[in-house]
C-alpha positions in Angstrom: 151.4 92.4 149.5 152.4 89.6 147.1 150.2 88.2 144.4 149.5 85.0 146.4 148.7 87.0 149.5 146.3 89.3 147.5 144.5 86.4 145.9 144.2 84.6 149.3 142.8 87.8 150.8 140.3 88.3 147.9 139.3 84.6 148.3 138.8 85.0 152.0 136.7 88.2 151.5 134.6 86.6 148.8 133.8 83.5 150.9 131.9 85.7 153.4 128.8 86.3 151.3 126.4 86.0 154.2 128.4 88.6 156.1 128.3 91.1 153.3 124.6 90.5 152.7 123.9 91.1 156.4 126.0 94.3 156.3 123.9 95.5 153.3 120.6 94.7 155.0 121.7 96.5 158.2 122.9 99.5 156.2 119.6 99.7 154.3 117.7 99.5 157.5 119.7 102.3 159.0 119.0 104.5 155.9 115.3 103.8 156.1 115.1 104.6 159.8 117.1 107.7 159.2 114.7 108.9 156.5 111.8 108.3 158.8 113.5 110.2 161.7 114.4 113.1 159.3 110.8 114.4 159.4 110.9 115.1 163.1 114.4 116.7 163.4 114.9 120.4 162.9 117.8 121.5 160.7 120.8 122.9 162.6 120.3 120.9 165.8 122.7 118.4 167.3 120.4 115.5 166.3 120.5 116.7 162.7 124.3 116.6 162.7 124.3 113.1 164.1 121.7 112.0 161.5 123.9 113.5 158.7 126.9 111.6 160.2 124.8 108.5 160.2 124.0 109.0 156.5 127.7 109.5 155.7 128.6 106.3 157.5 125.8 104.5 155.6 127.1 105.9 152.4 130.6 104.5 153.1 129.2 101.1 154.0 127.1 101.0 150.9 130.2 101.9 148.8 132.3 99.2 150.5 129.6 96.6 150.1 129.1 97.6 146.4 132.8 97.2 145.7 132.8 93.8 147.4 129.8 92.6 145.5 131.3 93.9 142.2 134.8 92.5 142.7 133.6 89.1 144.0 131.0 88.7 141.3 128.0 88.4 143.5 126.0 90.5 141.1 126.7 88.3 138.1 125.7 85.2 140.1 122.3 86.7 140.8 121.7 87.6 137.1 122.5 84.1 135.8 
């Protein structure tokens, strides 16, 4: 990918602030619901495995959103 293509892609990603905020909200909701469900699930069951996969997916989404927020400067905009 050339420099102009990379900068265009970064610009395109950074213009989607509402999308990334929505993904963050959805991911945090999934984490909270998973934590609430955790009390009723026995360790070692299939439901427990699915819940752990859900937490893993939420972790990947949180890391992705964190990188986007950091690289696009959303965090510095909120602090100003």
